[in-house]
mmCIF file as Biopython writes it, N, C-alpha, C and O atoms, coordinates in Angstrom:
data_model
#
loop_
_atom_site.group_PDB
_atom_site.id
_atom_site.type_symbol
_atom_site.label_atom_id
_atom_site.label_alt_id
_atom_site.label_comp_id
_atom_site.label_asym_id
_atom_site.label_entity_id
_atom_site.label_seq_id
_atom_site.pdbx_PDB_ins_code
_atom_site.Cartn_x
_atom_site.Cartn_y
_atom_site.Cartn_z
_atom_site.occupancy
_atom_site.B_iso_or_equiv
_atom_site.auth_seq_id
_atom_site.auth_asym_id
_atom_site.pdbx_PDB_model_num
ATOM 1   N N  . MET A ? 1  ? 0.849   -1.159  0.000  1.0 0.0 1  A 1 
ATOM 2   C CA . MET A ? 1  ? 0.000   0.000   0.000  1.0 0.0 1  A 1 
ATOM 3   C C  . MET A ? 1  ? 0.906   1.237   0.000  1.0 0.0 1  A 1 
ATOM 4   O O  . MET A ? 1  ? 1.862   1.322   0.771  1.0 0.0 1  A 1 
ATOM 5   N N  . LEU A ? 2  ? 0.593   2.165   -0.857 1.0 0.0 2  A 1 
ATOM 6   C CA . LEU A ? 2  ? 1.390   3.381   -0.985 1.0 0.0 2  A 1 
ATOM 7   C C  . LEU A ? 2  ? 0.481   4.588   -0.781 1.0 0.0 2  A 1 
ATOM 8   O O  . LEU A ? 2  ? -0.520  4.758   -1.476 1.0 0.0 2  A 1 
ATOM 9   N N  . ILE A ? 3  ? 0.853   5.419   0.186  1.0 0.0 3  A 1 
ATOM 10  C CA . ILE A ? 3  ? 0.119   6.647   0.461  1.0 0.0 3  A 1 
ATOM 11  C C  . ILE A ? 3  ? 1.086   7.801   0.240  1.0 0.0 3  A 1 
ATOM 12  O O  . ILE A ? 3  ? 2.159   7.837   0.843  1.0 0.0 3  A 1 
ATOM 13  N N  . ARG A ? 4  ? 0.723   8.722   -0.602 1.0 0.0 4  A 1 
ATOM 14  C CA . ARG A ? 4  ? 1.586   9.871   -0.885 1.0 0.0 4  A 1 
ATOM 15  C C  . ARG A ? 4  ? 1.126   11.071  -0.073 1.0 0.0 4  A 1 
ATOM 16  O O  . ARG A ? 4  ? -0.068  11.358  0.019  1.0 0.0 4  A 1 
ATOM 17  N N  . VAL A ? 5  ? 2.099   11.769  0.515  1.0 0.0 5  A 1 
ATOM 18  C CA . VAL A ? 5  ? 1.814   12.990  1.265  1.0 0.0 5  A 1 
ATOM 19  C C  . VAL A ? 5  ? 2.002   14.160  0.312  1.0 0.0 5  A 1 
ATOM 20  O O  . VAL A ? 5  ? 3.081   14.360  -0.244 1.0 0.0 5  A 1 
ATOM 21  N N  . ARG A ? 6  ? 0.954   14.913  0.137  1.0 0.0 6  A 1 
ATOM 22  C CA . ARG A ? 6  ? 1.007   16.050  -0.780 1.0 0.0 6  A 1 
ATOM 23  C C  . ARG A ? 6  ? 0.908   17.347  0.010  1.0 0.0 6  A 1 
ATOM 24  O O  . ARG A ? 6  ? 0.111   17.452  0.943  1.0 0.0 6  A 1 
ATOM 25  N N  . ASN A ? 7  ? 1.711   18.328  -0.360 1.0 0.0 7  A 1 
ATOM 26  C CA . ASN A ? 7  ? 1.711   19.651  0.274  1.0 0.0 7  A 1 
ATOM 27  C C  . ASN A ? 7  ? 1.891   19.564  1.794  1.0 0.0 7  A 1 
ATOM 28  O O  . ASN A ? 7  ? 1.312   20.354  2.540  1.0 0.0 7  A 1 
ATOM 29  N N  . ASN A ? 8  ? 2.688   18.610  2.238  1.0 0.0 8  A 1 
ATOM 30  C CA . ASN A ? 8  ? 2.977   18.419  3.669  1.0 0.0 8  A 1 
ATOM 31  C C  . ASN A ? 8  ? 1.711   18.256  4.512  1.0 0.0 8  A 1 
ATOM 32  O O  . ASN A ? 8  ? 1.694   18.646  5.680  1.0 0.0 8  A 1 
ATOM 33  N N  . ASP A ? 9  ? 0.670   17.694  3.941  1.0 0.0 9  A 1 
ATOM 34  C CA . ASP A ? 9  ? -0.590  17.477  4.651  1.0 0.0 9  A 1 
ATOM 35  C C  . ASP A ? 9  ? -0.629  16.039  5.174  1.0 0.0 9  A 1 
ATOM 36  O O  . ASP A ? 9  ? -1.241  15.158  4.570  1.0 0.0 9  A 1 
ATOM 37  N N  . VAL A ? 10 ? 0.038   15.824  6.306  1.0 0.0 10 A 1 
ATOM 38  C CA . VAL A ? 10 ? 0.149   14.475  6.874  1.0 0.0 10 A 1 
ATOM 39  C C  . VAL A ? 10 ? -1.193  13.993  7.402  1.0 0.0 10 A 1 
ATOM 40  O O  . VAL A ? 10 ? -1.499  12.805  7.308  1.0 0.0 10 A 1 
ATOM 41  N N  . GLY A ? 11 ? -1.993  14.886  7.949  1.0 0.0 11 A 1 
ATOM 42  C CA . GLY A ? 11 ? -3.300  14.506  8.487  1.0 0.0 11 A 1 
ATOM 43  C C  . GLY A ? 11 ? -4.196  13.872  7.442  1.0 0.0 11 A 1 
ATOM 44  O O  . GLY A ? 11 ? -4.874  12.879  7.707  1.0 0.0 11 A 1 
ATOM 45  N N  . LYS A ? 12 ? -4.194  14.452  6.260  1.0 0.0 12 A 1 
ATOM 46  C CA . LYS A ? 12 ? -5.012  13.911  5.169  1.0 0.0 12 A 1 
ATOM 47  C C  . LYS A ? 12 ? -4.480  12.547  4.727  1.0 0.0 12 A 1 
ATOM 48  O O  . LYS A ? 12 ? -5.254  11.648  4.399  1.0 0.0 12 A 1 
ATOM 49  N N  . ALA A ? 13 ? -3.147  12.401  4.721  1.0 0.0 13 A 1 
ATOM 50  C CA . ALA A ? 13 ? -2.537  11.127  4.337  1.0 0.0 13 A 1 
ATOM 51  C C  . ALA A ? 13 ? -2.873  10.034  5.350  1.0 0.0 13 A 1 
ATOM 52  O O  . ALA A ? 13 ? -3.137  8.893   4.971  1.0 0.0 13 A 1 
ATOM 53  N N  . ILE A ? 14 ? -2.863  10.381  6.633  1.0 0.0 14 A 1 
ATOM 54  C CA . ILE A ? 14 ? -3.210  9.400   7.670  1.0 0.0 14 A 1 
ATOM 55  C C  . ILE A ? 14 ? -4.664  8.979   7.537  1.0 0.0 14 A 1 
ATOM 56  O O  . ILE A ? 14 ? -4.985  7.798   7.668  1.0 0.0 14 A 1 
ATOM 57  N N  . THR A ? 15 ? -5.537  9.931   7.279  1.0 0.0 15 A 1 
ATOM 58  C CA . THR A ? 15 ? -6.956  9.621   7.092  1.0 0.0 15 A 1 
ATOM 59  C C  . THR A ? 15 ? -7.145  8.677   5.912  1.0 0.0 15 A 1 
ATOM 60  O O  . THR A ? 15 ? -7.915  7.720   5.990  1.0 0.0 15 A 1 
ATOM 61  N N  . GLN A ? 16 ? -6.441  8.951   4.823  1.0 0.0 16 A 1 
ATOM 62  C CA . GLN A ? 16 ? -6.535  8.108   3.632  1.0 0.0 16 A 1 
ATOM 63  C C  . GLN A ? 16 ? -6.000  6.707   3.928  1.0 0.0 16 A 1 
ATOM 64  O O  . GLN A ? 16 ? -6.577  5.717   3.479  1.0 0.0 16 A 1 
ATOM 65  N N  . MET A ? 17 ? -4.886  6.619   4.691  1.0 0.0 17 A 1 
ATOM 66  C CA . MET A ? 17 ? -4.313  5.325   5.040  1.0 0.0 17 A 1 
ATOM 67  C C  . MET A ? 17 ? -5.290  4.517   5.891  1.0 0.0 17 A 1 
ATOM 68  O O  . MET A ? 17 ? -5.479  3.325   5.654  1.0 0.0 17 A 1 
ATOM 69  N N  . LYS A ? 18 ? -5.911  5.160   6.882  1.0 0.0 18 A 1 
ATOM 70  C CA . LYS A ? 18 ? -6.867  4.466   7.737  1.0 0.0 18 A 1 
ATOM 71  C C  . LYS A ? 18 ? -8.051  3.953   6.926  1.0 0.0 18 A 1 
ATOM 72  O O  . LYS A ? 18 ? -8.526  2.840   7.152  1.0 0.0 18 A 1 
ATOM 73  N N  . ARG A ? 19 ? -8.528  4.764   5.980  1.0 0.0 19 A 1 
ATOM 74  C CA . ARG A ? 19 ? -9.655  4.362   5.144  1.0 0.0 19 A 1 
ATOM 75  C C  . ARG A ? 19 ? -9.291  3.142   4.297  1.0 0.0 19 A 1 
ATOM 76  O O  . ARG A ? 19 ? -10.074 2.198   4.187  1.0 0.0 19 A 1 
ATOM 77  N N  . ARG A ? 20 ? -8.101  3.169   3.702  1.0 0.0 20 A 1 
ATOM 78  C CA . ARG A ? 20 ? -7.675  2.030   2.880  1.0 0.0 20 A 1 
ATOM 79  C C  . ARG A ? 20 ? -7.491  0.768   3.712  1.0 0.0 20 A 1 
ATOM 80  O O  . ARG A ? 20 ? -7.874  -0.321  3.286  1.0 0.0 20 A 1 
ATOM 81  N N  . MET A ? 21 ? -6.904  0.914   4.901  1.0 0.0 21 A 1 
ATOM 82  C CA . MET A ? 21 ? -6.711  -0.248  5.777  1.0 0.0 21 A 1 
ATOM 83  C C  . MET A ? 21 ? -8.052  -0.827  6.190  1.0 0.0 21 A 1 
ATOM 84  O O  . MET A ? 21 ? -8.199  -2.046  6.274  1.0 0.0 21 A 1 
ATOM 85  N N  . ASN A ? 22 ? -9.025  0.022   6.446  1.0 0.0 22 A 1 
ATOM 86  C CA . ASN A ? 22 ? -10.351 -0.440  6.818  1.0 0.0 22 A 1 
ATOM 87  C C  . ASN A ? 22 ? -11.025 -1.149  5.637  1.0 0.0 22 A 1 
ATOM 88  O O  . ASN A ? 22 ? -11.639 -2.201  5.815  1.0 0.0 22 A 1 
ATOM 89  N N  . ASP A ? 23 ? -10.912 -0.582  4.449  1.0 0.0 23 A 1 
ATOM 90  C CA . ASP A ? 23 ? -11.519 -1.180  3.256  1.0 0.0 23 A 1 
ATOM 91  C C  . ASP A ? 23 ? -10.914 -2.539  2.946  1.0 0.0 23 A 1 
ATOM 92  O O  . ASP A ? 23 ? -11.624 -3.452  2.524  1.0 0.0 23 A 1 
ATOM 93  N N  . GLU A ? 24 ? -9.611  -2.682  3.150  1.0 0.0 24 A 1 
ATOM 94  C CA . GLU A ? 24 ? -8.937  -3.943  2.851  1.0 0.0 24 A 1 
ATOM 95  C C  . GLU A ? 24 ? -9.065  -4.956  3.980  1.0 0.0 24 A 1 
ATOM 96  O O  . GLU A ? 24 ? -8.694  -6.117  3.807  1.0 0.0 24 A 1 
ATOM 97  N N  . GLY A ? 25 ? -9.580  -4.542  5.125  1.0 0.0 25 A 1 
ATOM 98  C CA . GLY A ? 25 ? -9.792  -5.468  6.231  1.0 0.0 25 A 1 
ATOM 99  C C  . GLY A ? 25 ? -8.535  -5.776  7.022  1.0 0.0 25 A 1 
ATOM 100 O O  . GLY A ? 25 ? -8.498  -6.774  7.743  1.0 0.0 25 A 1 
ATOM 101 N N  . ILE A ? 26 ? -7.521  -4.961  6.911  1.0 0.0 26 A 1 
ATOM 102 C CA . ILE A ? 26 ? -6.255  -5.221  7.603  1.0 0.0 26 A 1 
ATOM 103 C C  . ILE A ? 26 ? -6.438  -5.115  9.113  1.0 0.0 26 A 1 
ATOM 104 O O  . ILE A ? 26 ? -5.963  -5.976  9.854  1.0 0.0 26 A 1 
ATOM 105 N N  . LEU A ? 27 ? -7.115  -4.075  9.574  1.0 0.0 27 A 1 
ATOM 106 C CA . LEU A ? 27 ? -7.303  -3.893  11.010 1.0 0.0 27 A 1 
ATOM 107 C C  . LEU A ? 27 ? -8.130  -5.023  11.614 1.0 0.0 27 A 1 
ATOM 108 O O  . LEU A ? 27 ? -7.834  -5.505  12.707 1.0 0.0 27 A 1 
ATOM 109 N N  . ARG A ? 28 ? -9.160  -5.436  10.898 1.0 0.0 28 A 1 
ATOM 110 C CA . ARG A ? 28 ? -10.014 -6.532  11.378 1.0 0.0 28 A 1 
ATOM 111 C C  . ARG A ? 28 ? -9.199  -7.807  11.528 1.0 0.0 28 A 1 
ATOM 112 O O  . ARG A ? 28 ? -9.352  -8.544  12.502 1.0 0.0 28 A 1 
ATOM 113 N N  . ASP A ? 29 ? -8.329  -8.060  10.548 1.0 0.0 29 A 1 
ATOM 114 C CA . ASP A ? 29 ? -7.490  -9.255  10.591 1.0 0.0 29 A 1 
ATOM 115 C C  . ASP A ? 29 ? -6.496  -9.184  11.742 1.0 0.0 29 A 1 
ATOM 116 O O  . ASP A ? 29 ? -6.262  -10.187 12.417 1.0 0.0 29 A 1 
ATOM 117 N N  . LEU A ? 30 ? -5.912  -8.019  11.975 1.0 0.0 30 A 1 
ATOM 118 C CA . LEU A ? 30 ? -4.980  -7.859  13.092 1.0 0.0 30 A 1 
ATOM 119 C C  . LEU A ? 30 ? -5.670  -8.097  14.427 1.0 0.0 30 A 1 
ATOM 120 O O  . LEU A ? 30 ? -5.115  -8.758  15.305 1.0 0.0 30 A 1 
ATOM 121 N N  . LYS A ? 31 ? -6.862  -7.569  14.580 1.0 0.0 31 A 1 
ATOM 122 C CA . LYS A ? 31 ? -7.599  -7.761  15.830 1.0 0.0 31 A 1 
ATOM 123 C C  . LYS A ? 31 ? -7.955  -9.230  16.020 1.0 0.0 31 A 1 
ATOM 124 O O  . LYS A ? 31 ? -7.958  -9.740  17.141 1.0 0.0 31 A 1 
ATOM 125 N N  . LYS A ? 32 ? -8.253  -9.899  14.920 1.0 0.0 32 A 1 
ATOM 126 C CA . LYS A ? 32 ? -8.625  -11.309 14.991 1.0 0.0 32 A 1 
ATOM 127 C C  . LYS A ? 32 ? -7.463  -12.171 15.471 1.0 0.0 32 A 1 
ATOM 128 O O  . LYS A ? 32 ? -7.674  -13.156 16.179 1.0 0.0 32 A 1 
ATOM 129 N N  . HIS A ? 33 ? -6.243  -11.811 15.093 1.0 0.0 33 A 1 
ATOM 130 C CA . HIS A ? 33 ? -5.068  -12.592 15.458 1.0 0.0 33 A 1 
ATOM 131 C C  . HIS A ? 33 ? -4.326  -12.008 16.660 1.0 0.0 33 A 1 
ATOM 132 O O  . HIS A ? 33 ? -3.180  -12.376 16.919 1.0 0.0 33 A 1 
ATOM 133 N N  . GLU A ? 34 ? -4.964  -11.113 17.384 1.0 0.0 34 A 1 
ATOM 134 C CA . GLU A ? 34 ? -4.305  -10.437 18.489 1.0 0.0 34 A 1 
ATOM 135 C C  . GLU A ? 34 ? -4.037  -11.375 19.670 1.0 0.0 34 A 1 
ATOM 136 O O  . GLU A ? 34 ? -3.026  -11.235 20.358 1.0 0.0 34 A 1 
ATOM 137 N N  . PHE A ? 35 ? -4.940  -12.327 19.903 1.0 0.0 35 A 1 
ATOM 138 C CA . PHE A ? 35 ? -4.764  -13.245 21.023 1.0 0.0 35 A 1 
ATOM 139 C C  . PHE A ? 35 ? -5.325  -14.608 20.644 1.0 0.0 35 A 1 
ATOM 140 O O  . PHE A ? 35 ? -6.079  -14.741 19.680 1.0 0.0 35 A 1 
ATOM 141 N N  . HIS A ? 36 ? -4.942  -15.619 21.422 1.0 0.0 36 A 1 
ATOM 142 C CA . HIS A ? 36 ? -5.331  -17.000 21.116 1.0 0.0 36 A 1 
ATOM 143 C C  . HIS A ? 36 ? -6.744  -17.287 21.603 1.0 0.0 36 A 1 
ATOM 144 O O  . HIS A ? 36 ? -7.121  -16.902 22.710 1.0 0.0 36 A 1 
ATOM 145 N N  . LEU A ? 37 ? -7.519  -17.969 20.767 1.0 0.0 37 A 1 
ATOM 146 C CA . LEU A ? 37 ? -8.863  -18.397 21.137 1.0 0.0 37 A 1 
ATOM 147 C C  . LEU A ? 37 ? -8.925  -19.920 21.118 1.0 0.0 37 A 1 
ATOM 148 O O  . LEU A ? 37 ? -8.348  -20.562 20.242 1.0 0.0 37 A 1 
ATOM 149 N N  . THR A ? 38 ? -9.629  -20.489 22.090 1.0 0.0 38 A 1 
ATOM 150 C CA . THR A ? 38 ? -9.840  -21.927 22.079 1.0 0.0 38 A 1 
ATOM 151 C C  . THR A ? 38 ? -10.892 -22.255 21.023 1.0 0.0 38 A 1 
ATOM 152 O O  . THR A ? 38 ? -11.529 -21.355 20.475 1.0 0.0 38 A 1 
ATOM 153 N N  . ARG A ? 39 ? -11.071 -23.528 20.742 1.0 0.0 39 A 1 
ATOM 154 C CA . ARG A ? 39 ? -12.053 -23.926 19.726 1.0 0.0 39 A 1 
ATOM 155 C C  . ARG A ? 39 ? -13.460 -23.467 20.106 1.0 0.0 39 A 1 
ATOM 156 O O  . ARG A ? 39 ? -14.209 -22.974 19.263 1.0 0.0 39 A 1 
ATOM 157 N N  . SER A ? 40 ? -13.809 -23.635 21.381 1.0 0.0 40 A 1 
ATOM 158 C CA . SER A ? 40 ? -15.163 -23.253 21.801 1.0 0.0 40 A 1 
ATOM 159 C C  . SER A ? 40 ? -15.357 -21.736 21.677 1.0 0.0 40 A 1 
ATOM 160 O O  . SER A ? 40 ? -16.436 -21.275 21.305 1.0 0.0 40 A 1 
ATOM 161 N N  . GLN A ? 41 ? -14.317 -20.969 21.988 1.0 0.0 41 A 1 
ATOM 162 C CA . GLN A ? 41 ? -14.417 -19.514 21.852 1.0 0.0 41 A 1 
ATOM 163 C C  . GLN A ? 41 ? -14.556 -19.124 20.388 1.0 0.0 41 A 1 
ATOM 164 O O  . GLN A ? 41 ? -15.318 -18.215 20.060 1.0 0.0 41 A 1 
ATOM 165 N N  . LYS A ? 42 ? -13.826 -19.801 19.502 1.0 0.0 42 A 1 
ATOM 166 C CA . LYS A ? 42 ? -13.939 -19.518 18.061 1.0 0.0 42 A 1 
ATOM 167 C C  . LYS A ? 42 ? -15.353 -19.801 17.579 1.0 0.0 42 A 1 
ATOM 168 O O  . LYS A ? 42 ? -15.917 -19.044 16.790 1.0 0.0 42 A 1 
ATOM 169 N N  . ARG A ? 43 ? -15.921 -20.912 18.069 1.0 0.0 43 A 1 
ATOM 170 C CA . ARG A ? 43 ? -17.287 -21.277 17.684 1.0 0.0 43 A 1 
ATOM 171 C C  . ARG A ? 43 ? -18.274 -20.210 18.129 1.0 0.0 43 A 1 
ATOM 172 O O  . ARG A ? 43 ? -19.170 -19.833 17.374 1.0 0.0 43 A 1 
ATOM 173 N N  . LYS A ? 44 ? -18.110 -19.722 19.356 1.0 0.0 44 A 1 
ATOM 174 C CA . LYS A ? 44 ? -19.011 -18.694 19.871 1.0 0.0 44 A 1 
ATOM 175 C C  . LYS A ? 44 ? -18.894 -17.405 19.065 1.0 0.0 44 A 1 
ATOM 176 O O  . LYS A ? 44 ? -19.902 -16.768 18.758 1.0 0.0 44 A 1 
ATOM 177 N N  . VAL A ? 45 ? -17.676 -17.024 18.726 1.0 0.0 45 A 1 
ATOM 178 C CA . VAL A ? 45 ? -17.455 -15.814 17.937 1.0 0.0 45 A 1 
ATOM 179 C C  . VAL A ? 45 ? -18.078 -15.958 16.555 1.0 0.0 45 A 1 
ATOM 180 O O  . VAL A ? 45 ? -18.724 -15.037 16.055 1.0 0.0 45 A 1 
ATOM 181 N N  . LYS A ? 46 ? -17.879 -17.117 15.943 1.0 0.0 46 A 1 
ATOM 182 C CA . LYS A ? 46 ? -18.429 -17.372 14.615 1.0 0.0 46 A 1 
ATOM 183 C C  . LYS A ? 46 ? -19.958 -17.311 14.642 1.0 0.0 46 A 1 
ATOM 184 O O  . LYS A ? 46 ? -20.580 -16.741 13.745 1.0 0.0 46 A 1 
ATOM 185 N N  . HIS A ? 47 ? -20.553 -17.900 15.674 1.0 0.0 47 A 1 
ATOM 186 C CA . HIS A ? 47 ? -22.013 -17.880 15.808 1.0 0.0 47 A 1 
ATOM 187 C C  . HIS A ? 47 ? -22.509 -16.448 16.016 1.0 0.0 47 A 1 
ATOM 188 O O  . HIS A ? 47 ? -23.508 -16.037 15.426 1.0 0.0 47 A 1 
ATOM 189 N N  . LYS A ? 48 ? -21.805 -15.701 16.855 1.0 0.0 48 A 1 
ATOM 190 C CA . LYS A ? 48 ? -22.184 -14.316 17.126 1.0 0.0 48 A 1 
ATOM 191 C C  . LYS A ? 48 ? -22.155 -13.478 15.846 1.0 0.0 48 A 1 
ATOM 192 O O  . LYS A ? 48 ? -23.055 -12.672 15.608 1.0 0.0 48 A 1 
ATOM 193 N N  . GLU A ? 49 ? -21.116 -13.671 15.021 1.0 0.0 49 A 1 
ATOM 194 C CA . GLU A ? 49 ? -21.009 -12.941 13.761 1.0 0.0 49 A 1 
ATOM 195 C C  . GLU A ? 49 ? -22.130 -13.321 12.806 1.0 0.0 49 A 1 
ATOM 196 O O  . GLU A ? 49 ? -22.663 -12.466 12.099 1.0 0.0 49 A 1 
ATOM 197 N N  . ALA A ? 50 ? -22.491 -14.611 12.784 1.0 0.0 50 A 1 
ATOM 198 C CA . ALA A ? 50 ? -23.569 -15.072 11.907 1.0 0.0 50 A 1 
ATOM 199 C C  . ALA A ? 50 ? -24.896 -14.436 12.321 1.0 0.0 50 A 1 
ATOM 200 O O  . ALA A ? 50 ? -25.670 -14.001 11.468 1.0 0.0 50 A 1 
ATOM 201 N N  . VAL A ? 51 ? -25.158 -14.382 13.616 1.0 0.0 51 A 1 
ATOM 202 C CA . VAL A ? 51 ? -26.392 -13.770 14.119 1.0 0.0 51 A 1 
ATOM 203 C C  . VAL A ? 51 ? -26.412 -12.288 13.762 1.0 0.0 51 A 1 
ATOM 204 O O  . VAL A ? 51 ? -27.440 -11.746 13.359 1.0 0.0 51 A 1 
ATOM 205 N N  . LYS A ? 52 ? -25.261 -11.646 13.917 1.0 0.0 52 A 1 
ATOM 206 C CA . LYS A ? 52 ? -25.150 -10.223 13.589 1.0 0.0 52 A 1 
ATOM 207 C C  . LYS A ? 52 ? -25.455 -9.978  12.109 1.0 0.0 52 A 1 
ATOM 208 O O  . LYS A ? 52 ? -26.163 -9.031  11.764 1.0 0.0 52 A 1 
ATOM 209 N N  . ARG A ? 53 ? -24.913 -10.846 11.230 1.0 0.0 53 A 1 
ATOM 210 C CA . ARG A ? 53 ? -25.170 -10.721 9.783  1.0 0.0 53 A 1 
ATOM 211 C C  . ARG A ? 53 ? -26.651 -10.900 9.480  1.0 0.0 53 A 1 
ATOM 212 O O  . ARG A ? 53 ? -27.230 -10.136 8.708  1.0 0.0 53 A 1 
ATOM 213 N N  . LEU A ? 54 ? -27.264 -11.917 10.092 1.0 0.0 54 A 1 
ATOM 214 C CA . LEU A ? 54 ? -28.687 -12.166 9.849  1.0 0.0 54 A 1 
ATOM 215 C C  . LEU A ? 54 ? -29.548 -10.991 10.305 1.0 0.0 54 A 1 
ATOM 216 O O  . LEU A ? 54 ? -30.481 -10.593 9.608  1.0 0.0 54 A 1 
ATOM 217 N N  . ASN A ? 55 ? -29.234 -10.442 11.469 1.0 0.0 55 A 1 
ATOM 218 C CA . ASN A ? 55 ? -29.996 -9.292  11.965 1.0 0.0 55 A 1 
ATOM 219 C C  . ASN A ? 55 ? -29.848 -8.100  11.037 1.0 0.0 55 A 1 
ATOM 220 O O  . ASN A ? 55 ? -30.803 -7.355  10.812 1.0 0.0 55 A 1 
ATOM 221 N N  . LYS A ? 56 ? -28.655 -7.922  10.501 1.0 0.0 56 A 1 
ATOM 222 C CA . LYS A ? 56 ? -28.423 -6.812  9.567  1.0 0.0 56 A 1 
ATOM 223 C C  . LYS A ? 56 ? -29.259 -7.008  8.300  1.0 0.0 56 A 1 
ATOM 224 O O  . LYS A ? 56 ? -29.878 -6.067  7.803  1.0 0.0 56 A 1 
ATOM 225 N N  . LEU A ? 57 ? -29.269 -8.238  7.785  1.0 0.0 57 A 1 
ATOM 226 C CA . LEU A ? 57 ? -30.065 -8.522  6.586  1.0 0.0 57 A 1 
ATOM 227 C C  . LEU A ? 57 ? -31.558 -8.283  6.837  1.0 0.0 57 A 1 
ATOM 228 O O  . LEU A ? 57 ? -32.259 -7.722  5.994  1.0 0.0 57 A 1 
ATOM 229 N N  . LYS A ? 58 ? -32.030 -8.719  8.008  1.0 0.0 58 A 1 
ATOM 230 C CA . LYS A ? 58 ? -33.440 -8.514  8.362  1.0 0.0 58 A 1 
ATOM 231 C C  . LYS A ? 58 ? -33.769 -7.021  8.426  1.0 0.0 58 A 1 
ATOM 232 O O  . LYS A ? 58 ? -34.802 -6.575  7.927  1.0 0.0 58 A 1 
ATOM 233 N N  . ARG A ? 59 ? -32.862 -6.257  9.055  1.0 0.0 59 A 1 
ATOM 234 C CA . ARG A ? 59 ? -33.077 -4.821  9.195  1.0 0.0 59 A 1 
ATOM 235 C C  . ARG A ? 59 ? -33.112 -4.137  7.838  1.0 0.0 59 A 1 
ATOM 236 O O  . ARG A ? 59 ? -33.957 -3.277  7.590  1.0 0.0 59 A 1 
ATOM 237 N N  . LEU A ? 60 ? -32.180 -4.525  6.948  1.0 0.0 60 A 1 
ATOM 238 C CA . LEU A ? 60 ? -32.147 -3.940  5.607  1.0 0.0 60 A 1 
ATOM 239 C C  . LEU A ? 60 ? -33.389 -4.308  4.815  1.0 0.0 60 A 1 
ATOM 240 O O  . LEU A ? 60 ? -33.921 -3.494  4.060  1.0 0.0 60 A 1 
ATOM 241 N N  . LYS A ? 61 ? -33.846 -5.538  4.991  1.0 0.0 61 A 1 
ATOM 242 C CA . LYS A ? 61 ? -35.032 -6.000  4.284  1.0 0.0 61 A 1 
ATOM 243 C C  . LYS A ? 61 ? -36.269 -5.213  4.730  1.0 0.0 61 A 1 
ATOM 244 O O  . LYS A ? 61 ? -37.119 -4.860  3.913  1.0 0.0 61 A 1 
ATOM 245 N N  . GLU A ? 62 ? -36.358 -4.942  6.047  1.0 0.0 62 A 1 
ATOM 246 C CA . GLU A ? 62 ? -37.498 -4.192  6.574  1.0 0.0 62 A 1 
ATOM 247 C C  . GLU A ? 62 ? -37.472 -2.747  6.098  1.0 0.0 62 A 1 
ATOM 248 O O  . GLU A ? 62 ? -38.527 -2.155  5.867  1.0 0.0 62 A 1 
ATOM 249 N N  . GLU A ? 63 ? -36.286 -2.170  5.949  1.0 0.0 63 A 1 
ATOM 250 C CA . GLU A ? 63 ? -36.179 -0.787  5.495  1.0 0.0 63 A 1 
ATOM 251 C C  . GLU A ? 63 ? -36.654 -0.646  4.050  1.0 0.0 63 A 1 
ATOM 252 O O  . GLU A ? 63 ? -37.257 0.365   3.691  1.0 0.0 63 A 1 
ATOM 253 N N  . HIS A ? 64 ? -36.388 -1.645  3.228  1.0 0.0 64 A 1 
ATOM 254 C CA . HIS A ? 64 ? -36.755 -1.564  1.821  1.0 0.0 64 A 1 
ATOM 255 C C  . HIS A ? 64 ? -38.211 -1.945  1.579  1.0 0.0 64 A 1 
ATOM 256 O O  . HIS A ? 64 ? -38.748 -1.683  0.503  1.0 0.0 64 A 1 
ATOM 257 N N  . SER A ? 65 ? -38.845 -2.552  2.557  1.0 0.0 65 A 1 
ATOM 258 C CA . SER A ? 65 ? -40.241 -2.963  2.378  1.0 0.0 65 A 1 
ATOM 259 C C  . SER A ? 65 ? -41.199 -1.876  2.764  1.0 0.0 65 A 1 
ATOM 260 O O  . SER A ? 65 ? -42.413 -2.062  2.672  1.0 0.0 65 A 1 
#
C-alpha cells in the first residue's frame, strides 16, 4: 500500500491510510489474530457474527419494504 503525502498534509494522508486499511480489512485481521482463542471460543465468535449478519439482513429487508 502506498500513500503519498502532498503539500505536507500528513493529516489527510493518515486519514486516507486508515480508510484504505479499513476497506482492505487489515485492522479486522490484526484484531482477529491479536490473542489466542480456544475452539469453543472460536465457535461462539463465529455464531455471534452469523447472528449479527442475519440481523443486519433482516433490518435492511425491513427498510426496503
